[in-house]
PyMOL Python script that loads the backbone (N, CA, C, O; Angstrom):
from pymol import cmd

cmd.read_pdbstr("""\
ATOM      1  N   MET A   1      18.277 -11.421 -19.384  1.00  0.00           N
ATOM      2  CA  MET A   1      18.482 -10.002 -19.202  1.00  0.00           C
ATOM      3  C   MET A   1      19.268  -9.790 -17.911  1.00  0.00           C
ATOM      4  O   MET A   1      18.888 -10.322 -16.868  1.00  0.00           O
ATOM      5  N   ASN A   2      20.331  -9.039 -17.963  1.00  0.00           N
ATOM      6  CA  ASN A   2      21.183  -8.777 -16.798  1.00  0.00           C
ATOM      7  C   ASN A   2      21.095  -7.330 -16.453  1.00  0.00           C
ATOM      8  O   ASN A   2      21.689  -6.502 -17.144  1.00  0.00           O
ATOM      9  N   ASN A   3      20.377  -6.982 -15.409  1.00  0.00           N
ATOM     10  CA  ASN A   3      20.266  -5.560 -14.967  1.00  0.00           C
ATOM     11  C   ASN A   3      21.196  -5.260 -13.844  1.00  0.00           C
ATOM     12  O   ASN A   3      21.514  -6.129 -13.033  1.00  0.00           O
ATOM     13  N   ALA A   4      21.647  -4.003 -13.788  1.00  0.00           N
ATOM     14  CA  ALA A   4      22.533  -3.602 -12.703  1.00  0.00           C
ATOM     15  C   ALA A   4      21.833  -3.740 -11.337  1.00  0.00           C
ATOM     16  O   ALA A   4      22.500  -4.002 -10.336  1.00  0.00           O
ATOM     17  N   TYR A   5      20.537  -3.571 -11.283  1.00  0.00           N
ATOM     18  CA  TYR A   5      19.780  -3.668 -10.048  1.00  0.00           C
ATOM     19  C   TYR A   5      18.604  -4.674 -10.226  1.00  0.00           C
ATOM     20  O   TYR A   5      17.961  -4.711 -11.275  1.00  0.00           O
ATOM     21  N   THR A   6      18.369  -5.414  -9.261  1.00  0.00           N
ATOM     22  CA  THR A   6      17.195  -6.262  -9.170  1.00  0.00           C
ATOM     23  C   THR A   6      16.350  -5.779  -8.065  1.00  0.00           C
ATOM     24  O   THR A   6      16.870  -5.457  -6.997  1.00  0.00           O
ATOM     25  N   TYR A   7      15.029  -5.704  -8.261  1.00  0.00           N
ATOM     26  CA  TYR A   7      14.131  -5.117  -7.253  1.00  0.00           C
ATOM     27  C   TYR A   7      13.213  -6.171  -6.746  1.00  0.00           C
ATOM     28  O   TYR A   7      12.970  -7.192  -7.390  1.00  0.00           O
ATOM     29  N   GLU A   8      12.685  -5.893  -5.528  1.00  0.00           N
ATOM     30  CA  GLU A   8      11.588  -6.656  -4.983  1.00  0.00           C
ATOM     31  C   GLU A   8      10.451  -5.736  -4.728  1.00  0.00           C
ATOM     32  O   GLU A   8      10.662  -4.537  -4.545  1.00  0.00           O
ATOM     33  N   TYR A   9       9.230  -6.250  -4.705  1.00  0.00           N
ATOM     34  CA  TYR A   9       8.075  -5.427  -4.610  1.00  0.00           C
ATOM     35  C   TYR A   9       7.162  -5.855  -3.479  1.00  0.00           C
ATOM     36  O   TYR A   9       7.155  -7.022  -3.087  1.00  0.00           O
ATOM     37  N   LYS A  10       6.408  -4.935  -2.965  1.00  0.00           N
ATOM     38  CA  LYS A  10       5.471  -5.310  -1.903  1.00  0.00           C
ATOM     39  C   LYS A  10       4.240  -4.421  -2.121  1.00  0.00           C
ATOM     40  O   LYS A  10       4.344  -3.223  -2.382  1.00  0.00           O
ATOM     41  N   VAL A  11       3.017  -5.094  -1.994  1.00  0.00           N
ATOM     42  CA  VAL A  11       1.778  -4.418  -2.209  1.00  0.00           C
ATOM     43  C   VAL A  11       1.043  -4.457  -0.843  1.00  0.00           C
ATOM     44  O   VAL A  11       0.895  -5.510  -0.223  1.00  0.00           O
ATOM     45  N   VAL A  12       0.600  -3.278  -0.416  1.00  0.00           N
ATOM     46  CA  VAL A  12      -0.057  -3.123   0.896  1.00  0.00           C
ATOM     47  C   VAL A  12      -1.422  -2.590   0.621  1.00  0.00           C
ATOM     48  O   VAL A  12      -1.570  -1.641  -0.148  1.00  0.00           O
ATOM     49  N   THR A  13      -2.464  -3.189   1.247  1.00  0.00           N
ATOM     50  CA  THR A  13      -3.892  -2.696   1.162  1.00  0.00           C
ATOM     51  C   THR A  13      -4.094  -1.665   2.252  1.00  0.00           C
ATOM     52  O   THR A  13      -3.798  -1.917   3.420  1.00  0.00           O
ATOM     53  N   PHE A  14      -4.590  -0.523   1.873  1.00  0.00           N
ATOM     54  CA  PHE A  14      -4.887   0.576   2.827  1.00  0.00           C
ATOM     55  C   PHE A  14      -6.390   0.845   2.683  1.00  0.00           C
ATOM     56  O   PHE A  14      -6.829   1.201   1.589  1.00  0.00           O
ATOM     57  N   ARG A  15      -7.198   0.688   3.745  1.00  0.00           N
ATOM     58  CA  ARG A  15      -8.612   0.963   3.699  1.00  0.00           C
ATOM     59  C   ARG A  15      -9.031   1.570   5.054  1.00  0.00           C
ATOM     60  O   ARG A  15      -8.379   1.393   6.084  1.00  0.00           O
ATOM     61  N   GLU A  16     -10.131   2.278   4.985  1.00  0.00           N
ATOM     62  CA  GLU A  16     -10.723   2.789   6.168  1.00  0.00           C
ATOM     63  C   GLU A  16     -11.641   1.705   6.806  1.00  0.00           C
ATOM     64  O   GLU A  16     -12.147   0.832   6.101  1.00  0.00           O
ATOM     65  N   SER A  17     -11.842   1.767   8.100  1.00  0.00           N
ATOM     66  CA  SER A  17     -12.570   0.772   8.827  1.00  0.00           C
ATOM     67  C   SER A  17     -14.049   0.769   8.529  1.00  0.00           C
ATOM     68  O   SER A  17     -14.671  -0.290   8.613  1.00  0.00           O
ATOM     69  N   LEU A  18     -14.633   1.861   8.194  1.00  0.00           N
ATOM     70  CA  LEU A  18     -16.078   1.950   7.963  1.00  0.00           C
ATOM     71  C   LEU A  18     -16.342   2.546   6.567  1.00  0.00           C
ATOM     72  O   LEU A  18     -15.591   3.406   6.106  1.00  0.00           O
ATOM     73  N   ILE A  19     -17.371   2.103   5.925  1.00  0.00           N
ATOM     74  CA  ILE A  19     -17.778   2.622   4.621  1.00  0.00           C
ATOM     75  C   ILE A  19     -18.110   4.075   4.775  1.00  0.00           C
ATOM     76  O   ILE A  19     -18.808   4.456   5.715  1.00  0.00           O
ATOM     77  N   GLY A  20     -17.637   4.876   3.894  1.00  0.00           N
ATOM     78  CA  GLY A  20     -17.922   6.323   3.918  1.00  0.00           C
ATOM     79  C   GLY A  20     -16.970   7.161   4.671  1.00  0.00           C
ATOM     80  O   GLY A  20     -17.057   8.388   4.637  1.00  0.00           O
ATOM     81  N   ASP A  21     -16.038   6.526   5.370  1.00  0.00           N
ATOM     82  CA  ASP A  21     -15.053   7.257   6.115  1.00  0.00           C
ATOM     83  C   ASP A  21     -14.184   8.081   5.157  1.00  0.00           C
ATOM     84  O   ASP A  21     -13.893   7.615   4.056  1.00  0.00           O
ATOM     85  N   ALA A  22     -13.766   9.275   5.539  1.00  0.00           N
ATOM     86  CA  ALA A  22     -12.812  10.044   4.747  1.00  0.00           C
ATOM     87  C   ALA A  22     -11.426   9.426   4.959  1.00  0.00           C
ATOM     88  O   ALA A  22     -11.127   8.850   6.005  1.00  0.00           O
ATOM     89  N   LEU A  23     -10.631   9.564   3.966  1.00  0.00           N
ATOM     90  CA  LEU A  23      -9.247   9.027   4.059  1.00  0.00           C
ATOM     91  C   LEU A  23      -8.507   9.691   5.180  1.00  0.00           C
ATOM     92  O   LEU A  23      -8.486  10.919   5.263  1.00  0.00           O
ATOM     93  N   ASP A  24      -7.905   8.925   6.040  1.00  0.00           N
ATOM     94  CA  ASP A  24      -7.151   9.480   7.148  1.00  0.00           C
ATOM     95  C   ASP A  24      -5.693   9.720   6.774  1.00  0.00           C
ATOM     96  O   ASP A  24      -4.886   8.791   6.824  1.00  0.00           O
ATOM     97  N   SER A  25      -5.344  10.941   6.402  1.00  0.00           N
ATOM     98  CA  SER A  25      -4.035  11.157   5.904  1.00  0.00           C
ATOM     99  C   SER A  25      -2.903  10.939   6.944  1.00  0.00           C
ATOM    100  O   SER A  25      -1.779  10.606   6.568  1.00  0.00           O
ATOM    101  N   ASP A  26      -3.192  11.120   8.203  1.00  0.00           N
ATOM    102  CA  ASP A  26      -2.199  10.815   9.219  1.00  0.00           C
ATOM    103  C   ASP A  26      -1.873   9.310   9.289  1.00  0.00           C
ATOM    104  O   ASP A  26      -0.728   8.881   9.431  1.00  0.00           O
ATOM    105  N   LYS A  27      -2.973   8.544   9.177  1.00  0.00           N
ATOM    106  CA  LYS A  27      -2.765   7.043   9.184  1.00  0.00           C
ATOM    107  C   LYS A  27      -1.965   6.641   7.962  1.00  0.00           C
ATOM    108  O   LYS A  27      -1.018   5.860   8.059  1.00  0.00           O
ATOM    109  N   LEU A  28      -2.346   7.171   6.817  1.00  0.00           N
ATOM    110  CA  LEU A  28      -1.628   6.821   5.537  1.00  0.00           C
ATOM    111  C   LEU A  28      -0.157   7.245   5.656  1.00  0.00           C
ATOM    112  O   LEU A  28       0.717   6.494   5.222  1.00  0.00           O
ATOM    113  N   GLU A  29       0.144   8.399   6.219  1.00  0.00           N
ATOM    114  CA  GLU A  29       1.487   8.893   6.358  1.00  0.00           C
ATOM    115  C   GLU A  29       2.302   7.953   7.255  1.00  0.00           C
ATOM    116  O   GLU A  29       3.472   7.682   6.985  1.00  0.00           O
ATOM    117  N   LYS A  30       1.658   7.453   8.340  1.00  0.00           N
ATOM    118  CA  LYS A  30       2.379   6.536   9.216  1.00  0.00           C
ATOM    119  C   LYS A  30       2.738   5.232   8.534  1.00  0.00           C
ATOM    120  O   LYS A  30       3.811   4.675   8.767  1.00  0.00           O
ATOM    121  N   VAL A  31       1.803   4.724   7.656  1.00  0.00           N
ATOM    122  CA  VAL A  31       2.056   3.509   6.909  1.00  0.00           C
ATOM    123  C   VAL A  31       3.246   3.756   5.933  1.00  0.00           C
ATOM    124  O   VAL A  31       4.153   2.930   5.830  1.00  0.00           O
ATOM    125  N   LEU A  32       3.218   4.877   5.242  1.00  0.00           N
ATOM    126  CA  LEU A  32       4.285   5.163   4.250  1.00  0.00           C
ATOM    127  C   LEU A  32       5.632   5.316   4.972  1.00  0.00           C
ATOM    128  O   LEU A  32       6.630   4.782   4.488  1.00  0.00           O
ATOM    129  N   ASN A  33       5.698   6.014   6.094  1.00  0.00           N
ATOM    130  CA  ASN A  33       6.927   6.221   6.793  1.00  0.00           C
ATOM    131  C   ASN A  33       7.482   4.900   7.398  1.00  0.00           C
ATOM    132  O   ASN A  33       8.694   4.698   7.461  1.00  0.00           O
ATOM    133  N   LYS A  34       6.556   4.008   7.842  1.00  0.00           N
ATOM    134  CA  LYS A  34       6.965   2.742   8.369  1.00  0.00           C
ATOM    135  C   LYS A  34       7.696   1.899   7.346  1.00  0.00           C
ATOM    136  O   LYS A  34       8.746   1.319   7.622  1.00  0.00           O
ATOM    137  N   HIS A  35       7.107   1.843   6.138  1.00  0.00           N
ATOM    138  CA  HIS A  35       7.750   1.093   5.046  1.00  0.00           C
ATOM    139  C   HIS A  35       9.043   1.797   4.534  1.00  0.00           C
ATOM    140  O   HIS A  35      10.009   1.124   4.174  1.00  0.00           O
ATOM    141  N   ALA A  36       9.052   3.123   4.507  1.00  0.00           N
ATOM    142  CA  ALA A  36      10.255   3.837   4.116  1.00  0.00           C
ATOM    143  C   ALA A  36      11.399   3.532   5.064  1.00  0.00           C
ATOM    144  O   ALA A  36      12.548   3.412   4.639  1.00  0.00           O
ATOM    145  N   GLY A  37      11.087   3.404   6.367  1.00  0.00           N
ATOM    146  CA  GLY A  37      12.113   3.116   7.395  1.00  0.00           C
ATOM    147  C   GLY A  37      12.694   1.682   7.177  1.00  0.00           C
ATOM    148  O   GLY A  37      13.810   1.398   7.613  1.00  0.00           O
ATOM    149  N   ASP A  38      11.957   0.820   6.524  1.00  0.00           N
ATOM    150  CA  ASP A  38      12.463  -0.545   6.197  1.00  0.00           C
ATOM    151  C   ASP A  38      13.111  -0.618   4.760  1.00  0.00           C
ATOM    152  O   ASP A  38      13.410  -1.687   4.230  1.00  0.00           O
ATOM    153  N   GLY A  39      13.296   0.596   4.188  1.00  0.00           N
ATOM    154  CA  GLY A  39      13.970   0.635   2.924  1.00  0.00           C
ATOM    155  C   GLY A  39      13.111   0.575   1.673  1.00  0.00           C
ATOM    156  O   GLY A  39      13.640   0.512   0.563  1.00  0.00           O
ATOM    157  N   TRP A  40      11.789   0.593   1.834  1.00  0.00           N
ATOM    158  CA  TRP A  40      10.870   0.503   0.733  1.00  0.00           C
ATOM    159  C   TRP A  40      10.589   1.915   0.222  1.00  0.00           C
ATOM    160  O   TRP A  40      10.402   2.833   1.020  1.00  0.00           O
ATOM    161  N   ALA A  41      10.559   2.100  -1.116  1.00  0.00           N
ATOM    162  CA  ALA A  41      10.177   3.392  -1.747  1.00  0.00           C
ATOM    163  C   ALA A  41       8.792   3.211  -2.367  1.00  0.00           C
ATOM    164  O   ALA A  41       8.517   2.194  -3.004  1.00  0.00           O
ATOM    165  N   LEU A  42       7.950   4.174  -2.182  1.00  0.00           N
ATOM    166  CA  LEU A  42       6.578   4.159  -2.838  1.00  0.00           C
ATOM    167  C   LEU A  42       6.793   4.219  -4.343  1.00  0.00           C
ATOM    168  O   LEU A  42       7.479   5.097  -4.867  1.00  0.00           O
ATOM    169  N   LYS A  43       6.146   3.199  -5.056  1.00  0.00           N
ATOM    170  CA  LYS A  43       6.219   3.161  -6.493  1.00  0.00           C
ATOM    171  C   LYS A  43       4.914   3.657  -7.078  1.00  0.00           C
ATOM    172  O   LYS A  43       4.913   4.377  -8.076  1.00  0.00           O
ATOM    173  N   ALA A  44       3.809   3.281  -6.472  1.00  0.00           N
ATOM    174  CA  ALA A  44       2.466   3.665  -7.036  1.00  0.00           C
ATOM    175  C   ALA A  44       1.403   3.567  -5.962  1.00  0.00           C
ATOM    176  O   ALA A  44       1.510   2.759  -5.039  1.00  0.00           O
ATOM    177  N   ILE A  45       0.358   4.407  -6.087  1.00  0.00           N
ATOM    178  CA  ILE A  45      -0.829   4.310  -5.285  1.00  0.00           C
ATOM    179  C   ILE A  45      -2.011   4.157  -6.292  1.00  0.00           C
ATOM    180  O   ILE A  45      -2.215   4.980  -7.185  1.00  0.00           O
ATOM    181  N   THR A  46      -2.768   3.055  -6.089  1.00  0.00           N
ATOM    182  CA  THR A  46      -3.918   2.779  -6.961  1.00  0.00           C
ATOM    183  C   THR A  46      -5.174   2.724  -6.146  1.00  0.00           C
ATOM    184  O   THR A  46      -5.222   2.046  -5.120  1.00  0.00           O
ATOM    185  N   SER A  47      -6.215   3.439  -6.591  1.00  0.00           N
ATOM    186  CA  SER A  47      -7.505   3.330  -5.917  1.00  0.00           C
ATOM    187  C   SER A  47      -8.177   1.995  -6.410  1.00  0.00           C
ATOM    188  O   SER A  47      -8.115   1.652  -7.590  1.00  0.00           O
ATOM    189  N   ALA A  48      -8.795   1.289  -5.482  1.00  0.00           N
ATOM    190  CA  ALA A  48      -9.357   0.000  -5.806  1.00  0.00           C
ATOM    191  C   ALA A  48     -10.413  -0.364  -4.766  1.00  0.00           C
ATOM    192  O   ALA A  48     -10.396   0.173  -3.658  1.00  0.00           O
ATOM    193  N   ASP A  49     -11.338  -1.274  -5.110  1.00  0.00           N
ATOM    194  CA  ASP A  49     -12.184  -1.893  -4.135  1.00  0.00           C
ATOM    195  C   ASP A  49     -11.442  -3.037  -3.520  1.00  0.00           C
ATOM    196  O   ASP A  49     -10.971  -3.936  -4.216  1.00  0.00           O
ATOM    197  N   VAL A  50     -11.335  -3.004  -2.175  1.00  0.00           N
ATOM    198  CA  VAL A  50     -10.604  -4.004  -1.432  1.00  0.00           C
ATOM    199  C   VAL A  50     -11.548  -4.717  -0.517  1.00  0.00           C
ATOM    200  O   VAL A  50     -12.485  -4.106  -0.001  1.00  0.00           O
ATOM    201  N   LYS A  51     -11.335  -5.981  -0.298  1.00  0.00           N
ATOM    202  CA  LYS A  51     -12.149  -6.815   0.558  1.00  0.00           C
ATOM    203  C   LYS A  51     -12.150  -6.282   1.962  1.00  0.00           C
ATOM    204  O   LYS A  51     -11.095  -5.947   2.500  1.00  0.00           O
ATOM    205  N   GLY A  52     -13.324  -6.195   2.575  1.00  0.00           N
ATOM    206  CA  GLY A  52     -13.497  -5.702   3.946  1.00  0.00           C
ATOM    207  C   GLY A  52     -13.266  -6.879   4.851  1.00  0.00           C
ATOM    208  O   GLY A  52     -13.136  -8.013   4.388  1.00  0.00           O
ATOM    209  N   ARG A  53     -13.211  -6.615   6.166  1.00  0.00           N
ATOM    210  CA  ARG A  53     -12.956  -7.603   7.167  1.00  0.00           C
ATOM    211  C   ARG A  53     -14.134  -8.471   7.440  1.00  0.00           C
ATOM    212  O   ARG A  53     -14.003  -9.609   7.891  1.00  0.00           O
ATOM    213  N   ILE A  54     -15.315  -7.917   7.157  1.00  0.00           N
ATOM    214  CA  ILE A  54     -16.585  -8.657   7.520  1.00  0.00           C
ATOM    215  C   ILE A  54     -17.410  -8.726   6.225  1.00  0.00           C
ATOM    216  O   ILE A  54     -17.597  -7.720   5.540  1.00  0.00           O
ATOM    217  N   GLY A  55     -17.886  -9.900   5.913  1.00  0.00           N
ATOM    218  CA  GLY A  55     -18.822 -10.041   4.761  1.00  0.00           C
ATOM    219  C   GLY A  55     -18.115 -10.171   3.405  1.00  0.00           C
ATOM    220  O   GLY A  55     -16.899 -10.003   3.313  1.00  0.00           O
ATOM    221  N   PRO A  56     -18.866 -10.461   2.389  1.00  0.00           N
ATOM    222  CA  PRO A  56     -18.278 -10.691   1.094  1.00  0.00           C
ATOM    223  C   PRO A  56     -17.985  -9.453   0.248  1.00  0.00           C
ATOM    224  O   PRO A  56     -17.294  -9.524  -0.768  1.00  0.00           O
ATOM    225  N   GLY A  57     -18.521  -8.331   0.687  1.00  0.00           N
ATOM    226  CA  GLY A  57     -18.412  -7.054  -0.100  1.00  0.00           C
ATOM    227  C   GLY A  57     -17.065  -6.443  -0.023  1.00  0.00           C
ATOM    228  O   GLY A  57     -16.208  -6.864   0.755  1.00  0.00           O
ATOM    229  N   ALA A  58     -16.872  -5.403  -0.870  1.00  0.00           N
ATOM    230  CA  ALA A  58     -15.586  -4.720  -0.862  1.00  0.00           C
ATOM    231  C   ALA A  58     -15.885  -3.242  -0.484  1.00  0.00           C
ATOM    232  O   ALA A  58     -17.002  -2.742  -0.617  1.00  0.00           O
ATOM    233  N   VAL A  59     -14.815  -2.592  -0.008  1.00  0.00           N
ATOM    234  CA  VAL A  59     -14.926  -1.176   0.304  1.00  0.00           C
ATOM    235  C   VAL A  59     -13.841  -0.399  -0.550  1.00  0.00           C
ATOM    236  O   VAL A  59     -12.849  -0.958  -1.016  1.00  0.00           O
ATOM    237  N   GLU A  60     -14.110   0.860  -0.698  1.00  0.00           N
ATOM    238  CA  GLU A  60     -13.070   1.668  -1.416  1.00  0.00           C
ATOM    239  C   GLU A  60     -11.801   1.793  -0.612  1.00  0.00           C
ATOM    240  O   GLU A  60     -11.846   2.070   0.586  1.00  0.00           O
ATOM    241  N   GLY A  61     -10.678   1.595  -1.252  1.00  0.00           N
ATOM    242  CA  GLY A  61      -9.432   1.685  -0.551  1.00  0.00           C
ATOM    243  C   GLY A  61      -8.277   1.930  -1.546  1.00  0.00           C
ATOM    244  O   GLY A  61      -8.511   2.241  -2.714  1.00  0.00           O
ATOM    245  N   LEU A  62      -7.054   1.786  -1.072  1.00  0.00           N
ATOM    246  CA  LEU A  62      -5.906   2.039  -1.851  1.00  0.00           C
ATOM    247  C   LEU A  62      -4.934   0.826  -1.830  1.00  0.00           C
ATOM    248  O   LEU A  62      -4.792   0.143  -0.816  1.00  0.00           O
ATOM    249  N   LEU A  63      -4.287   0.592  -2.965  1.00  0.00           N
ATOM    250  CA  LEU A  63      -3.210  -0.387  -3.007  1.00  0.00           C
ATOM    251  C   LEU A  63      -1.928   0.404  -3.113  1.00  0.00           C
ATOM    252  O   LEU A  63      -1.725   1.178  -4.048  1.00  0.00           O
ATOM    253  N   LEU A  64      -1.079   0.196  -2.150  1.00  0.00           N
ATOM    254  CA  LEU A  64       0.215   0.898  -2.118  1.00  0.00           C
ATOM    255  C   LEU A  64       1.285  -0.045  -2.568  1.00  0.00           C
ATOM    256  O   LEU A  64       1.499  -1.075  -1.928  1.00  0.00           O
ATOM    257  N   THR A  65       1.988   0.269  -3.676  1.00  0.00           N
ATOM    258  CA  THR A  65       3.025  -0.588  -4.237  1.00  0.00           C
ATOM    259  C   THR A  65       4.380   0.098  -3.860  1.00  0.00           C
ATOM    260  O   THR A  65       4.651   1.268  -4.132  1.00  0.00           O
ATOM    261  N   PHE A  66       5.197  -0.779  -3.199  1.00  0.00           N
ATOM    262  CA  PHE A  66       6.527  -0.281  -2.833  1.00  0.00           C
ATOM    263  C   PHE A  66       7.585  -1.104  -3.560  1.00  0.00           C
ATOM    264  O   PHE A  66       7.316  -2.230  -3.979  1.00  0.00           O
ATOM    265  N   GLU A  67       8.786  -0.547  -3.710  1.00  0.00           N
ATOM    266  CA  GLU A  67       9.923  -1.258  -4.330  1.00  0.00           C
ATOM    267  C   GLU A  67      11.154  -0.943  -3.560  1.00  0.00           C
ATOM    268  O   GLU A  67      11.297   0.124  -2.963  1.00  0.00           O
ATOM    269  N   ARG A  68      12.082  -1.940  -3.587  1.00  0.00           N
ATOM    270  CA  ARG A  68      13.490  -1.634  -3.027  1.00  0.00           C
ATOM    271  C   ARG A  68      14.389  -2.553  -3.723  1.00  0.00           C
ATOM    272  O   ARG A  68      13.990  -3.613  -4.207  1.00  0.00           O
ATOM    273  N   PRO A  69      15.703  -2.119  -3.779  1.00  0.00           N
ATOM    274  CA  PRO A  69      16.719  -3.006  -4.441  1.00  0.00           C
ATOM    275  C   PRO A  69      16.820  -4.338  -3.653  1.00  0.00           C
ATOM    276  O   PRO A  69      16.765  -4.348  -2.423  1.00  0.00           O
ATOM    277  N   LEU A  70      16.961  -5.391  -4.350  1.00  0.00           N
ATOM    278  CA  LEU A  70      17.101  -6.667  -3.723  1.00  0.00           C
ATOM    279  C   LEU A  70      18.584  -6.842  -3.333  1.00  0.00           C
ATOM    280  O   LEU A  70      19.483  -6.535  -4.117  1.00  0.00           O
ATOM    281  N   GLY A  71      18.813  -7.332  -2.127  1.00  0.00           N
ATOM    282  CA  GLY A  71      20.190  -7.636  -1.655  1.00  0.00           C
ATOM    283  C   GLY A  71      20.665  -6.624  -0.814  1.00  0.00           C
ATOM    284  O   GLY A  71      21.792  -6.704  -0.326  1.00  0.00           O
TER     285      GLY A  71
END
""", "prot")
cmd.dss("prot")
cmd.show_as("cartoon", "prot")
cmd.util.cbc("prot")
cmd.orient("prot")
């Protein structure tokens, strides 16, 4: 299959530091703008349980999927 564009993808985990924290929209905005500055476009946001930094459990978070043309 020969497409005019070939894309690359990046998945970033976004979670709050403590269980029960409200989503920090300013922090999320900074993450989105940082990746946009590197040429990444947000493709999807998915709510998911993501592994925490301490212990075996997971906390509620987001998976941010970005795409950009390759090359």
